[in-house]
Each structure stands twice: as C-alpha cells, then as structure tokens.
Residue, then its C-alpha position, 0 to 999 in steps of 0.5 A: m500500500i502506498i499513500r501519497y500527496n495529490e500530484d496537483r501541487k495547487i490542491v495540496e497547498t490549498i488544503r495544507q493552508g486550510l489545515k493550518k487555519k483549522d488547527g489540523y481539522c479537514p478544511c472540507r468538513l464543518e465540524q471540528i471533531e476527532e474524526n475530522l482531524c487530518m488524516c480523517q477517519e473516513f480515509r483511514d477506514q478507506i485505506a484499511d480496505p485492501e480493494f480501495e484505491g483513490f483520493c481522500h475526501c478533500r483530495l490531499y492524499y491518494k492511496e494506491k493498491 
C-alpha cells in the first residue's frame, strides 16, 4: 500500500493552508471533531480496505493498491 500527496501541487497547498487555519481539522468538513482531524477517519477506514484505491475526501492524499 502506498499513500501519497495529490500530484496537483495547487490542491495540496490549498488544503495544507486550510489545515493550518483549522488547527489540523479537514478544511472540507464543518465540524471540528476527532474524526475530522487530518488524516480523517473516513480515509483511514478507506485505506484499511485492501480493494480501495483513490483520493481522500478533500483530495490531499491518494492511496494506491
């Protein structure tokens, strides 16, 4: 399993700026709850699935099989 940043540097920079503004919480989510801390629970659940390949919700990370 390989997890990497999105290849689009503009997206990565935008999301990283949002993370700084929201103290590490996903900038794409409204609630600041533990499950939304980056790397969010949704993506951690997705990467636990050996068949999943794709981006996290905000498109910062990509999981390759």
